[in-house]
Residue, then its C-alpha position, 0 to 999 in steps of 0.5 A: m500500499p502507498t504511503q501517505a506522502d505517496r498518496t499526497r504526491f500522486k494527488n497533487k500530480i494527477t490534479e495538476m494534469l487534470r487541470g491541464a486537460v480542462h485547459v487543453e479542451l477549453s483552448t480548442i473550443p475557440l479555435y474550432l468555433y472561430s474556424i466555423y465562423s469564418i466559413k461562408g454559407v455558400r460557395t459563389d464562384s462556381l458549381l461544386p464537383p460531386g462529393a465536395i463539402d460546401g460551406p454548411r456541411a463544413k460547418t456541421k462537420i466542425s460543429v460535431i467536434v466542438r460539441q465533442e469538445m464540450l463533452h470532453l471539457a465536462l468529462a475532464g471536469n467531472i474527473l477533477t471534481a471527483i479528485d479535488s475541486g471543480p475547474r476554475l474557468y473565468i479566471k484571467s490567468d487560466i483563460p486561453t490567449y491566442g496569437p503567433e507566440e501562444t502555444i497549446l499546453y504540453s505542445r509546441i502547436p501555435m494557438m491562432l484563431e484563423p479562418c478555416k483554410k489549408d494551414n488552419l486545418e493542418c494545425f488542427l491535425r497536429i492538435e489531434a495527432p495520435y500519440l507519439a512515444p516519448p524518448k526512452l529513459s537511460e539505464d541509470e534512470e530505468s534502474a532508479n528505485l522508484g517503488a512498485a507503482p507504475a504510476l509513480h514511475a511515470l511521475y518520475s519519468r516525467e520529471l526527467i522528461p518535462e516536455y510531451n511530444s504531443i497532446g496525445d502523449f500527454y493524455s496517454e500518461l494521464e490515462q495510465m495514472i488514472l488506471y493506477s489511481g484506486d490506491y491513491i485517490d478518494f473519489k467524491n463529489k458525485d452530486l456536483q458532476y454532470t449526469p447523463q440526464e444533464f448533458f450528453g446522455d450515455l456519453m457522460t460519465q460520473v466519476v466515483n472510482d478509478t474505473t469510471a475515471h477511466d471510462a471518462i478519459k477513454t471517451i476523450i481519448d477515442q474521440g479526440e486526442g490521440s486516436v487515429g483510424v477511428a471514424e468519429a475521431h477528430y484526427q480522421m474528421f479534420l483529415e477529410l476536411w483537409e483534403r476538401q478545403t478548396d470546396w468552400e470560401c471563407y470570410p477575410v477574417p483576421s488572424s487572432p484579433h483583439s477587440d481593440d482592433y475594432t475601435g475605428t468602427p464603433f458598431v464592430y467594437q461594441l459587438a466585439l465587446a459583447s462577444n467577449a462578455t458572452y464568452c466569459y458569461l458562458l465560462i462562469t456558467i460552466e464553472k458555477t455548475f461544478q459547485v452546485s448540487d441543487s437540481v433546480k439551479r443546475r438545470r437553470l445553468i445547464t440551459n443557460t450553457h445551451s442558450i449562450m452558445i446557440d442563441i447568443m455567441n453563434i448569431l452574434a459571431d455570424i453578424m461580426v464576420q460580415q462586417p467590414y471594419e477599419p483600418q484596412t491593410p495590404t494584406n487584408p484590403t477588405p478586413h471583416a471582423g471576428p470574435s476574439f474570445e478575450w477576458y472580459p473584466t468585472s468589478q471582481g478582478d482577474d480572480p473573482a472572489d464572488i462569481d455570482i457578483a461577476a456573473n450578473e455583471l457579465h450578464a448585464a454587459i452583454t445587453e449594454h454592449l449590444n445596445n450601444a451597437i445598435n445605436a452605433a449602426n449607421t451604414p447599410i451593412q450594419t443597420q440591416f442587422v439591428d433587428a437581429l441584435k434586438a432578437i439576441i437581447f431577448s435571448v440574453g434576457r432569458t439567460r439570467w444568472p440563477s438567484t443564490 
């Protein structure tokens, strides 16, 4: 049996890795959403060849992957909640940032928000690439007195080799740790986890022991990171899109935009701020769900999660990508806007002490910026979307924060 020191060391390490897994899943969702938003609904220059993938079908295929990433985020959150405490999502230091210097955790893969073109899909293939074995340990390292538990051996090995070769490599090690977690972890907090009735049906797993924890991580691995040759695996789905990329067209959206890029066009700038507030409201809603056991409040939070994504985020982004903005550049002479998925601040600061206050402020900010956008609309391409923005405001009203 492991000593208490071994149990503490194991729990600290697996908790760190699970928080990393949550961050990986959270990082991919804006990447894939931005790619979806960039695709035009139809191709306008010619008839498509037989078997081609038009804009709507490309959007649908990537939307399936986004939905699975939401499942993976919830599954990783369930394991983390069972082992420690739930994930922190609305905290400035943990919200992923995007740009040429940013990389996905445990990899050297750049995190760039980009239109859905060949290079963008190649990046997605790298993210979802199958597991590659890490370098072997030296004879001295292999012969070190590590004890009998393979899980502790994995910890020691990774301390000697801190870099993972791929996200699949990272998940492979996490899976091995979970397989041996029964002797090290006391599983708890079932009432704070997503249930199959609440989210994704039979694909959702509540974690109550090492077996169910492995079921959850196996779903993540089989559908996404580290799987190849599986029809529904993300790698295979992106590979098909990569092979067919010329079938659809994209809006000229910028790479990894920031809301401040749009200050020269007030209508677009207000839409960008509304989009950021909506994204953060989504994150804080998911975070709160891992803290609440009351069934009525959980149902309200989960209903809000769906509405925020479908009725607010998606429609708002669809309006943004159709909006030209200033300034134009030689490389992008007719730029269109895109959401930036940035931190939106509240009075609670970078690490909110009271997420209920922060959530109510975020909710109010969405409506404020949408109304500001309506007031700023002064061109035909802007004013044609005023009614759509009013409809979004109505949807925002239906996603009020549950009372405490």
